[in-house]
GUMIKOL-987151 format. One record per residue (C-alpha): x, y, z; residue in one letter. Coordinates in steps of 0.05 Angstrom, whole numbers, padded with zeros to 5 digits, always signed. Example, Ala and Ser with C-alpha at 12.3 -4.5 7.8 and 13.67 -1.06 7.14 Angstrom:
// residues 2
+00246-00090+00156A;+00273-00021+00143S;
// end
This chain:
// residues 505
+00576-00104-00806Y;+00650-00124-00804Q;+00671-00057-00784R;+00622-00050-00724R;+00644-00118-00698V;+00722-00096-00707H;+00696-00032-00671G;+00669-00072-00614V;+00733-00112-00604D;+00776-00050-00605V;+00727-00026-00553L;+00729-00084-00507L;+00810-00090-00517A;+00812-00024-00493L;+00765-00030-00433I;+00809-00096-00411K;+00870-00050-00402T;+00838-00026-00337K;+00854+00046-00345V;+00803+00079-00309N;+00785+00137-00355Y;+00796+00095-00412V;+00748+00040-00388V;+00690+00094-00365Q;+00688+00125-00438E;+00685+00057-00467G;+00629+00039-00423I;+00588+00105-00447I;+00609+00090-00520V;+00586+00012-00514I;+00519+00029-00483K;+00507+00075-00545D;+00518+00017-00584I;+00476-00035-00554F;+00418+00028-00561R;+00427+00027-00630K;+00442-00046-00641Y;+00403-00087-00590P;+00415-00155-00577N;+00477-00168-00622Q;+00538-00156-00578Y;+00516-00184-00507E;+00576-00230-00502V;+00622-00171-00478I;+00567-00152-00417I;+00610-00200-00367G;+00673-00157-00387A;+00637-00090-00371L;+00612-00120-00305C;+00681-00136-00274E;+00696-00056-00280N;+00641-00036-00231L;+00686-00019-00180D;+00722+00026-00218T;+00664+00073-00235L;+00671+00141-00210D;+00640+00183-00268E;+00560+00200-00267P;+00560+00184-00337D;+00594+00121-00336A;+00552+00100-00274K;+00492+00116-00311A;+00510+00080-00372S;+00525+00013-00336M;+00465+00018-00296I;+00426+00022-00363W;+00462-00040-00394I;+00457-00079-00329I;+00378-00062-00325G;+00370-00074-00402E;+00396-00139-00397Y;+00379-00162-00331A;+00346-00222-00349E;+00419-00248-00381R;+00455-00235-00320I;+00447-00278-00259E;+00472-00227-00207N;+00436-00169-00236A;+00406-00158-00165D;+00471-00154-00134E;+00504-00109-00185L;+00448-00060-00181L;+00450-00063-00099D;+00521-00038-00095M;+00491+00027-00126F;+00428+00023-00077V;+00470+00030-00030E;+00503+00096-00045T;+00431+00126-00068F;+00431+00185-00033E;+00502+00207-00052D;+00496+00196-00128E;+00484+00245-00189N;+00417+00252-00201P;+00432+00220-00272Q;+00456+00158-00238V;+00390+00159-00192K;+00345+00169-00252L;+00377+00112-00285S;+00382+00068-00226L;+00309+00080-00212L;+00289+00055-00285T;+00339-00001-00283A;+00306-00028-00215M;+00233-00025-00246V;+00255-00068-00298K;+00297-00116-00261L;+00236-00123-00219F;+00184-00127-00283L;+00232-00185-00302K;+00247-00219-00238R;+00196-00198-00189P;+00202-00258-00143A;+00272-00235-00108D;+00272-00159-00127T;+00210-00140-00087Q;+00246-00107-00027E;+00302-00072-00067M;+00252-00041-00109L;+00206-00015-00054Q;+00272+00009-00025R;+00286+00051-00086V;+00218+00074-00096L;+00213+00101-00027K;+00280+00144-00029L;+00266+00169-00103G;+00188+00188-00082S;+00216+00226-00022S;+00277+00265-00055S;+00284+00339-00067D;+00290+00327-00143L;+00226+00339-00173P;+00241+00302-00238D;+00272+00237-00189L;+00210+00242-00152R;+00153+00250-00202D;+00188+00192-00243R;+00188+00146-00175A;+00111+00164-00166F;+00097+00149-00240I;+00123+00083-00232Y;+00094+00065-00168W;+00022+00086-00196R;+00034+00040-00256M;+00058-00018-00220L;+00003-00010-00161S;-00052-00006-00218N;-00033-00056-00268D;+00032-00092-00272A;+00023-00122-00336E;+00011-00049-00365A;+00072-00026-00333A;+00114-00082-00370K;+00082-00063-00431E;+00105+00011-00421V;+00178+00001-00390V;+00199-00062-00435L;+00167-00040-00493S;+00207-00050-00563Q;+00241+00015-00578R;+00253+00043-00648E;+00320+00034-00680V;+00361+00097-00668I;+00370+00134-00739S;+00393+00198-00765D;+00331+00233-00794S;+00364+00297-00819A;+00383+00275-00887S;+00309+00260-00899K;+00298+00337-00911Y;+00333+00387-00956D;+00368+00444-00924A;+00315+00489-00940E;+00262+00455-00904L;+00307+00445-00843L;+00321+00515-00837Q;+00250+00536-00831E;+00237+00480-00783L;+00289+00507-00743L;+00259+00574-00742S;+00196+00553-00720N;+00215+00498-00666I;+00178+00527-00614A;+00113+00511-00659S;+00072+00457-00681L;+00124+00455-00740A;+00178+00416-00702S;+00121+00361-00684V;+00093+00352-00757Y;+00161+00363-00789H;+00121+00406-00839K;+00129+00482-00851P;+00075+00524-00821P;+00043+00542-00886S;+00021+00468-00897Q;-00026+00461-00838F;-00041+00536-00829L;-00088+00563-00877A;-00081+00637-00867D;-00005+00634-00843F;+00033+00693-00875G;-00026+00730-00883Q;-00041+00796-00845P;-00079+00795-00781A;-00152+00818-00784R;-00170+00867-00735R;-00242+00859-00705V;-00275+00919-00676V;-00336+00907-00634Y;-00387+00969-00642M;-00431+00990-00584E;-00504+01004-00603D;-00539+01065-00582E;-00575+01027-00515D;-00511+01013-00488D;-00480+01084-00495E;-00547+01112-00463E;-00538+01055-00405D;-00460+01075-00399A;-00481+01146-00385G;-00535+01132-00339A;-00492+01085-00296D;-00440+01143-00283E;-00475+01163-00220G;-00467+01126-00153P;-00542+01110-00156A;-00561+01037-00157T;-00627+00997-00163D;-00637+00957-00098S;-00699+00921-00126S;-00647+00881-00172Q;-00599+00828-00139P;-00528+00851-00133A;-00490+00801-00185P;-00449+00749-00141P;-00372+00762-00130E;-00331+00716-00176L;-00310+00661-00140D;-00250+00620-00169L;-00247+00565-00122L;-00317+00551-00124G;-00343+00508-00075D;-00272+00476-00066F;-00271+00479+00013D;-00338+00438+00018D;-00309+00380-00025I;-00294+00328+00028A;-00219+00295+00030V;-00218+00234-00008G;-00288+00245-00044S;-00290+00235-00115K;-00318+00299-00161P;-00370+00275-00217T;-00338+00281-00282A;-00376+00319-00340T;-00338+00272-00390H;-00324+00202-00406N;-00248+00197-00378S;-00248+00120-00382G;-00233+00116-00312A;-00271+00070-00269S;-00326+00093-00223A;-00313+00048-00172S;-00245+00082-00148G;-00198+00139-00159G;-00129+00139-00184V;-00097+00123-00122L;-00135+00074-00100D;-00093+00009-00073D;-00037+00047-00074F;+00011-00019-00069D;+00052-00042-00121I;+00057-00120-00097F;-00022-00123-00088S;-00062-00148-00142A;-00077-00105-00202P;-00150-00102-00192A;-00172-00061-00135A;-00187-00102-00077P;-00266-00103-00056Q;-00284-00073+00010R;-00286-00134+00063D;-00354-00128+00098S;-00323-00171+00161G;-00279-00110+00183L;-00307-00058+00223K;-00287+00015+00230T;-00243+00022+00296L;-00211+00090+00277L;-00246+00140+00234S;-00211+00197+00196P;-00237+00255+00234D;-00202+00220+00299K;-00148+00186+00267G;-00109+00247+00232N;-00143+00229+00166G;-00134+00152+00177V;-00183+00108+00165L;-00174+00037+00205F;-00215-00022+00201E;-00206-00088+00230A;-00225-00150+00262T;-00198-00212+00301F;-00190-00275+00269K;-00153-00345+00283V;-00117-00380+00228Q;-00088-00448+00239N;-00091-00437+00311D;-00059-00372+00310Q;-00090-00303+00325L;-00085-00250+00273V;-00112-00181+00261L;-00139-00170+00194E;-00143-00097+00176F;-00147-00040+00125S;-00118+00023+00128V;-00133+00081+00084S;-00114+00155+00074N;-00169+00195+00071R;-00122+00261+00093G;-00083+00312+00045S;-00017+00293+00057Q;+00026+00223+00043P;+00031+00183+00108L;+00096+00151+00138A;+00126+00116+00195G;+00064+00072+00212F;+00070+00029+00273A;+00017-00002+00317L;+00023-00027+00396Q;-00027-00061+00435I;-00042-00043+00506N;-00037-00097+00570K;-00097-00131+00569N;-00127-00192+00607V;-00116-00240+00546Y;-00044-00223+00543G;-00055-00204+00469I;+00005-00161+00433A;+00027-00147+00366V;+00069-00203+00342G;+00100-00171+00281S;+00114-00103+00254K;+00060-00062+00213L;+00072-00069+00142Q;+00043-00004+00100V;+00072+00014+00039P;+00106+00086+00042E;+00101+00143+00024P;+00023+00129+00035F;-00008+00180-00011L;-00076+00209+00000P;-00132+00164-00027G;-00094+00103-00018A;-00119+00036+00015R;-00077-00020+00041H;-00109-00086+00063Q;-00064-00141+00094S;-00058-00183+00164S;-00022-00179+00224L;+00000-00231+00265Q;-00013-00227+00340L;+00021-00263+00405T;-00016-00283+00469L;+00055-00269+00505Q;+00045-00195+00526G;+00037-00163+00589A;-00037-00173+00629R;-00070-00124+00658A;-00146-00128+00677P;-00169-00096+00613N;-00229-00135+00571L;-00227-00091+00517D;-00162-00088+00467V;-00134-00023+00466Q;-00093-00004+00407F;-00040+00063+00394A;-00030+00074+00317L;+00031+00118+00301K;+00041+00152+00233T;+00081+00214+00207S;+00015+00257+00225A;+00011+00237+00301G;-00010+00184+00344I;-00085+00157+00353S;-00116+00120+00406Y;-00178+00070+00394F;-00203+00000+00420S;-00244-00058+00408D;-00280-00116+00444N;-00251-00179+00442F;-00296-00240+00434P;-00261-00295+00480L;-00288-00357+00435H;-00234-00333+00387L;-00183-00356+00443L;-00212-00427+00449I;-00170-00481+00428W;-00218-00522+00385R;-00174-00576+00367T;-00155-00593+00438S;-00199-00626+00491S;-00194-00645+00562V;-00213-00716+00586D;-00245-00739+00652K;-00187-00757+00691Q;-00144-00696+00674E;-00210-00648+00694F;-00212-00684+00757L;-00136-00674+00768S;-00135-00604+00749L;-00201-00588+00792W;-00171-00618+00853K;-00100-00576+00841N;-00141-00508+00838L;-00154-00485+00900C;-00229-00474+00918E;-00217-00403+00940E;-00200-00386+00863S;-00272-00408+00846T;-00318-00363+00805Q;-00388-00377+00814N;-00446-00347+00770L;-00520-00354+00777V;-00557-00367+00705L;-00619-00379+00685K;-00641-00461+00681A;-00645-00487+00612S;-00650-00550+00582D;-00587-00591+00583Q;-00578-00607+00512N;-00594-00539+00490V;-00539-00515+00542I;-00485-00574+00510Q;-00502-00554+00442N;-00491-00477+00453S;-00425-00491+00490L;-00402-00540+00435A;-00411-00483+00384N;-00354-00444+00408F;-00313-00502+00422G;-00329-00518+00501V;-00323-00592+00506G;-00369-00634+00548F;-00330-00677+00594V;-00380-00714+00648A;-00447-00712+00674K;-00459-00737+00749R;-00531-00747+00777P;-00536-00726+00849N;-00608-00715+00866P;-00634-00664+00873P;-00592-00632+00820N;-00553-00657+00756D;-00476-00638+00756H;-00450-00625+00683L;-00374-00615+00674Y;-00348-00572+00614Y;-00273-00550+00592A;-00234-00515+00545F;-00163-00491+00532R;-00142-00426+00505T;-00092-00417+00446L;-00047-00386+00501S;-00044-00452+00532R;-00088-00437+00597H;-00148-00484+00619T;-00215-00466+00643V;-00260-00512+00682L;-00334-00509+00685L;-00385-00544+00735E;-00464-00534+00717L;-00515-00550+00771T;-00577-00556+00745L;-00638-00571+00784P;-00670-00642+00763Q;-00742-00618+00785A;-00741-00565+00732G;-00722-00501+00772G;-00716-00427+00746T;-00638-00421+00767S;-00570-00459+00757A;-00510-00447+00786T;-00444-00444+00751L;-00380-00458+00785A;-00307-00430+00742I;-00235-00455+00755R;-00179-00439+00724S;-00103-00430+00720D;-00109-00358+00699A;-00163-00329+00738P;-00150-00260+00701A;-00193-00294+00648L;-00251-00298+00698Y;-00284-00231+00679P;-00280-00245+00602A;-00307-00317+00613V;-00358-00294+00657I;-00379-00248+00602S;-00376-00298+00544F;-00418-00352+00581L;-00473-00299+00597Q;-00478-00291+00528N;-00478-00356+00504V;-00521-00389+00554L;
// end
């Protein structure tokens, strides 16, 4: 023990000399010491971190990155230190990239709150790399984290066995035999083949297959070109089987118990920051874009209001055969002024079979055009797809705002009569009408009898701060028709308001 302590002190003294090549070789050796004697000499980590800027050798960089990832919970600014290497990720040696990828996963598992964005960036860089080892490791980490973060923690942060030299356990004769059979199971079992192969070293047995007389006769008869047309020809061997008939994204029936869940495939819900369990399909979402029209993308969504804010709850699935990236969503001009208020966030690369569910904030300050439908354009690396959806006007009604009698009269007078839109409806009971409108947030303002009619006044505001005023004229004698007058400071909404009222009344 005293010799180890003295050796570490000597290495630390050499590192403090600030001589570049000495510092780098010292860090490589100290990494091996940390690996063999974990949790014993961490007090020198601070001195190591002071030399990050001087590292230019791949081995030294990889060793320092390993130390930071291994002891991330004890290094306060571990994320900042690793970010220095992330910035130059594309230019680093493959060894450094592999070490940085693993260190970032360790850092995220130990401090997930402030490292999500960094990890997402490194995983994206790694999974799109041309290096097979780096790309495969990034995909493995991504799948582990997306399926079960706790299981990933048990694997990545598991307690490693202490490094020891096992050569002294075997005599020289056995070691020589194991080396001569290193490409066989002997190198796995650490036993000579004679101990687990009963017939090892015995001469190979020759098996001779004899043909019977009937086969010989059949062989002679088959020499001619004639064939029996009454017998169906044997089918040609098809190595692909029904491969082309399997729909993309479908799950083949298992012929054995693989232990996998029957509810989804390995790539379902491929999002490392979602809950470990696969989310259930939201029945409130409706299909707006099918895979056959969306270049393999299934897009389901519905409009909702949360805290007086319009949002689009959506689910996007990759039903194609290629990873997707570059997701973007735009909304065309419409009568409501609805536009995208935030960037569409989808994990990338979005692998085949993956599904991501989230919400997108919308704004009502977009450009307007006489379109009652909301028209979307979804862009991915596979192309641009267009689709639309009917928008329910009642979602725009600002339910926490009301219009009193004096405000109604003032607005009604200020809005010119030429802008009034009239509508003829089927007459109904006043209480039924009032309850139907109240269910959608349309408030009752006043009632003015004026024989032979009753005049009922209603109003509502939209989330875009526009006001819609309604005057309903009902015959007192129980006629069959009623007249509805509409005034608003947003005449472009008239078609949508009329459609809404016809459906409600």
